[in-house]
C-alpha positions as CSV (number, residue, x, y, z in Angstrom):
1,M,14.2,-28.5,16.5
2,N,11.9,-26.9,13.9
3,D,9.6,-23.9,14.5
4,R,6.5,-26.1,14.7
5,G,8.1,-28.1,17.5
6,R,8.9,-25.0,19.5
7,W,5.3,-23.7,19.0
8,A,3.9,-27.0,20.3
9,I,6.2,-27.1,23.3
10,R,5.4,-23.6,24.3
11,L,1.7,-24.3,24.1
12,T,2.1,-27.5,26.1
13,A,4.2,-25.9,28.7
14,A,1.9,-22.9,29.1
15,A,-1.1,-25.2,29.3
16,L,0.5,-27.4,32.0
17,L,1.5,-24.4,34.1
18,G,-1.9,-22.7,33.8
19,L,-4.2,-25.7,34.3
20,L,-4.7,-25.4,38.1
21,A,-5.5,-21.7,38.0
22,W,-7.7,-22.2,34.9
23,W,-9.8,-24.9,36.5
24,V,-10.1,-23.0,39.8
25,S,-11.2,-19.8,38.1
26,R,-12.7,-20.4,34.7
27,P,-12.9,-17.2,32.6
28,Q,-16.2,-15.4,32.4
29,A,-17.9,-14.4,29.2
30,D,-16.7,-10.8,29.5
31,T,-13.0,-11.6,30.3
32,F,-10.1,-11.9,27.9
33,T,-7.5,-14.6,27.6
34,S,-4.1,-14.3,25.9
35,F,-1.4,-16.7,24.9
36,E,1.8,-16.5,22.9
37,G,4.0,-18.9,21.0
38,E,6.0,-19.2,17.8
39,A,5.0,-20.5,14.3
40,F,6.4,-20.0,10.8
41,A,9.7,-18.8,12.4
42,T,7.9,-15.8,14.0
43,H,6.0,-14.7,17.1
44,V,2.4,-15.5,17.6
45,R,0.0,-13.7,20.0
46,I,-3.7,-14.5,20.4
47,T,-6.2,-12.7,22.6
48,Y,-9.9,-13.6,22.8
49,R,-13.0,-13.0,24.9
50,G,-15.2,-15.6,26.4
51,P,-15.4,-18.6,28.7
52,V,-13.6,-20.9,26.2
53,D,-11.3,-23.6,27.5
54,K,-7.8,-22.3,27.0
55,V,-6.3,-25.7,26.5
56,E,-8.8,-26.6,23.8
57,V,-7.9,-23.3,22.0
58,F,-4.2,-24.1,22.3
59,R,-4.6,-27.5,20.7
60,A,-6.9,-26.2,17.9
61,V,-4.7,-23.3,17.0
62,D,-1.6,-25.5,17.1
63,A,-3.3,-28.1,14.8
64,E,-4.5,-25.4,12.4
65,L,-1.0,-23.7,12.1
66,D,0.6,-27.1,11.6
67,R,-1.9,-27.9,8.9
68,I,-1.2,-24.6,7.0
69,D,2.5,-25.1,7.4
70,A,2.2,-28.6,5.9
71,M,0.3,-27.2,3.0
72,A,2.1,-23.9,2.1
73,S,5.6,-24.0,3.7
74,T,8.7,-23.4,1.6
75,W,10.8,-24.6,4.5
76,Q,9.4,-28.1,4.7
77,D,10.5,-30.3,1.8
78,D,7.5,-32.5,2.2
79,S,4.9,-29.7,2.2
80,E,2.2,-29.9,-0.5
81,L,3.6,-26.7,-2.1
82,M,7.2,-28.0,-2.2
83,R,6.1,-31.3,-3.7
84,Y,4.2,-29.4,-6.3
85,N,7.2,-27.3,-7.1
86,R,9.3,-30.4,-7.6
87,A,6.8,-32.2,-9.7
88,D,8.0,-33.3,-13.2
89,D,4.6,-32.5,-14.5
90,P,2.9,-29.8,-12.4
91,G,-0.2,-30.1,-14.6
92,A,-0.7,-33.7,-13.4
93,F,-0.2,-32.9,-9.7
94,E,-3.5,-32.9,-7.9
95,L,-3.5,-29.8,-5.8
96,S,-5.8,-29.6,-2.8
97,S,-8.7,-27.1,-3.4
98,E,-7.4,-25.0,-0.5
99,L,-3.9,-24.6,-1.9
100,A,-5.2,-24.1,-5.4
101,G,-7.4,-21.3,-4.1
102,L,-4.6,-19.6,-2.3
103,I,-2.4,-19.8,-5.4
104,D,-5.2,-18.3,-7.5
105,R,-5.6,-15.5,-4.9
106,A,-1.9,-14.8,-5.1
107,K,-2.1,-14.7,-8.9
108,Q,-4.9,-12.2,-8.8
109,I,-2.9,-9.9,-6.5
110,E,0.2,-10.3,-8.7
111,A,-1.8,-9.2,-11.8
112,Q,-3.5,-6.4,-9.8
113,T,-0.1,-5.0,-8.6
114,G,1.6,-5.3,-12.0
115,G,4.0,-7.9,-10.6
116,A,5.1,-6.0,-7.6
117,F,3.8,-8.9,-5.6
118,A,5.4,-12.0,-7.2
119,L,4.1,-15.5,-7.0
120,R,7.5,-16.8,-8.2
121,P,10.2,-14.4,-6.6
122,D,12.9,-16.6,-8.2
123,G,11.1,-16.8,-11.5
124,V,10.8,-20.6,-11.1
125,S,9.2,-22.0,-7.9
126,I,5.9,-20.8,-6.4
127,D,6.5,-19.1,-3.1
128,L,3.6,-18.1,-0.9
129,S,5.6,-16.6,2.0
130,A,4.3,-13.1,1.4
131,I,0.7,-14.2,1.8
132,A,0.8,-17.3,4.0
133,K,1.0,-15.5,7.4
134,G,-1.9,-13.3,6.5
135,Y,-3.8,-16.3,5.3
136,A,-3.0,-18.1,8.6
137,V,-4.4,-15.1,10.5
138,D,-7.6,-15.4,8.6
139,R,-7.9,-19.1,9.3
140,V,-7.3,-18.8,13.0
141,V,-9.9,-16.0,13.3
142,E,-12.4,-18.3,11.4
143,L,-11.5,-21.1,13.7
144,L,-12.1,-19.1,16.9
145,Q,-15.4,-17.9,15.5
146,S,-16.8,-21.1,14.1
147,E,-15.4,-23.7,16.4
148,F,-15.5,-21.8,19.7
149,G,-18.1,-19.1,19.2
150,V,-15.6,-16.3,20.0
151,T,-17.1,-12.9,19.2
152,A,-14.1,-10.7,20.0
153,G,-10.4,-11.3,19.6
154,L,-7.0,-10.3,18.2
155,V,-4.7,-12.6,16.2
156,D,-1.1,-11.5,15.5
157,I,1.3,-13.7,13.5
158,G,4.6,-11.9,13.0
159,G,3.0,-8.5,12.8
160,E,0.2,-9.6,10.5
161,V,-2.9,-8.7,12.6
162,R,-6.6,-9.2,12.4
163,A,-9.0,-7.8,15.0
164,F,-12.7,-8.6,15.4
165,G,-15.3,-7.4,17.9
166,D,-14.4,-5.1,20.7
167,G,-11.3,-5.2,22.9
168,P,-11.2,-4.8,26.7
169,K,-12.1,-1.1,26.6
170,G,-15.1,-1.7,24.4
171,D,-13.9,0.4,21.5
172,G,-12.2,-2.0,19.1
173,W,-8.5,-2.8,19.4
174,R,-5.6,-0.4,19.7
175,V,-2.7,-1.7,17.5
176,G,0.6,0.0,17.0
177,L,2.5,-0.4,13.7
178,Y,6.1,-1.6,13.9
179,E,8.5,1.2,14.7
180,P,12.0,1.3,13.2
181,Q,14.6,-0.5,15.4
182,D,18.4,-0.2,15.3
183,M,18.3,2.5,12.7
184,P,20.1,5.4,14.5
185,D,20.9,7.3,11.3
186,L,17.2,7.9,10.5
187,P,15.2,10.9,11.7
188,G,12.7,10.1,14.4
189,I,9.8,8.2,12.9
190,A,6.6,7.9,14.9
191,A,4.6,4.8,13.8
192,P,0.9,5.4,14.3
193,T,-1.5,3.5,16.5
194,L,-4.6,2.2,14.8
195,Q,-8.0,1.5,16.2
196,L,-9.2,-1.7,14.6
197,R,-12.5,-3.5,14.5
198,D,-13.3,-6.3,12.1
199,I,-10.3,-5.6,9.9
200,S,-6.7,-6.6,9.3
201,V,-3.4,-4.7,9.1
202,A,-0.1,-6.0,7.7
203,T,3.3,-4.3,7.5
204,S,6.2,-5.0,5.1
205,G,9.7,-3.7,5.5
206,D,13.3,-4.7,5.9
207,Y,14.1,-2.8,9.1
208,F,13.1,-5.7,11.4
209,K,14.0,-8.7,9.3
210,G,17.0,-7.7,7.2
211,S,17.1,-7.4,3.5
212,H,14.7,-10.3,2.7
213,I,12.2,-8.7,0.3
214,L,13.2,-9.1,-3.4
215,D,12.3,-6.8,-6.2
216,P,10.7,-9.1,-8.8
217,A,12.0,-6.8,-11.6
218,T,15.7,-7.2,-10.6
219,G,15.8,-10.3,-8.4
220,E,17.8,-8.2,-5.9
221,P,16.8,-6.9,-2.4
222,V,14.5,-3.9,-2.6
223,V,16.3,-0.5,-2.3
224,N,14.1,2.5,-2.0
225,D,13.1,5.4,0.3
226,L,10.7,3.3,2.5
227,V,11.2,2.0,6.0
228,S,7.9,0.2,5.7
229,A,4.5,-0.1,4.0
230,S,1.3,-1.1,5.8
231,V,-2.1,-2.0,4.4
232,I,-5.4,-2.1,6.3
233,H,-7.8,-4.5,4.6
234,S,-10.8,-6.7,5.5
235,K,-8.7,-9.9,5.0
236,G,-5.3,-10.7,6.4
237,A,-4.1,-12.5,3.3
238,A,-4.8,-9.5,1.1
239,A,-3.2,-7.1,3.6
240,D,-0.1,-9.3,3.8
241,A,0.4,-9.5,0.0
242,L,-0.4,-5.9,-0.7
243,A,1.9,-4.6,2.0
244,T,4.7,-6.4,0.3
245,A,3.7,-5.1,-3.1
246,L,3.5,-1.5,-2.0
247,Y,6.9,-1.8,-0.2
248,V,8.4,-3.0,-3.5
249,M,6.8,-0.1,-5.4
250,G,8.2,2.6,-3.2
251,H,6.2,5.5,-1.8
252,E,5.4,7.4,-5.0
253,H,4.2,4.5,-7.1
254,G,2.8,2.8,-4.0
255,L,0.8,5.8,-2.9
256,A,-0.5,6.4,-6.4
257,W,-1.5,2.7,-6.6
258,A,-3.3,2.8,-3.3
259,E,-5.3,5.9,-4.4
260,D,-6.2,4.4,-7.7
261,N,-7.3,1.1,-6.1
262,D,-9.0,2.6,-3.0
263,V,-6.7,0.8,-0.6
264,H,-5.9,2.1,2.9
265,A,-2.1,2.3,3.1
266,I,0.5,3.9,5.4
267,F,4.1,4.6,4.4
268,L,7.0,5.4,6.7
269,L,9.8,7.0,4.9
270,K,13.5,7.1,5.7
271,D,13.5,10.9,5.8
272,G,11.0,10.7,8.8
273,R,7.8,11.4,6.9
274,R,4.6,9.4,7.2
275,L,2.3,9.3,4.2
276,E,-1.2,7.8,4.3
277,H,-4.0,7.2,1.9
278,Q,-7.3,6.4,3.6
279,P,-10.4,5.7,1.4
280,E,-13.4,7.9,2.1
């Protein structure tokens, strides 16, 4: 069963189990509702405030993630992106305006980072994996706001997070960055906890996914002094792509780039240090 199927099944099962309690005690405007699932081969958690029908939100989020997967997936052979990559004449392939816009945004970030973020990691096919989750986060937030009138929430897709409005304590949302796991040889590294409001954070690193990030300059897995690089940005798509780029750069080049481009970035190093550039 593919990951989309697992997501739909988890949503359906959760909906069926929770229907009776939901109808008996409908959430009030100042209460928060959460649900979890899987999409894009990763974990999804969504929390929102308000008296919005949970089952309707389930269905809408499921449909939106399925739509994005069908557009930008590199795992589905029939996705729009994969059909474009296989086209004999890409210039004659009529891209949707949404996918064309996402590719253009990826191209801008590629140029902005000097190729540290690569649109074509293999040099041939377009791969949007390093921006698609962040883009999905942005789209789900927009869905919650425009379709359901949600004014406060937190969307987390595989560690790519966007928070808006105030959390349960009324002071934004407290979000902890990924901490190194299963790395006993490293000195203790304390990942910071961030207070977010109307902003996104994304983290890139190999310590929780294996050596999956390639250095575009060599085509080989990244080898440097970083455990992770995190970017705090107004948009999830940009945070996602820039976190990958800064991780590829390493802490010295990455920190200098963040300072030059006024980007809020946090680096966790293998020697236990934590470095941060926060724009004034």
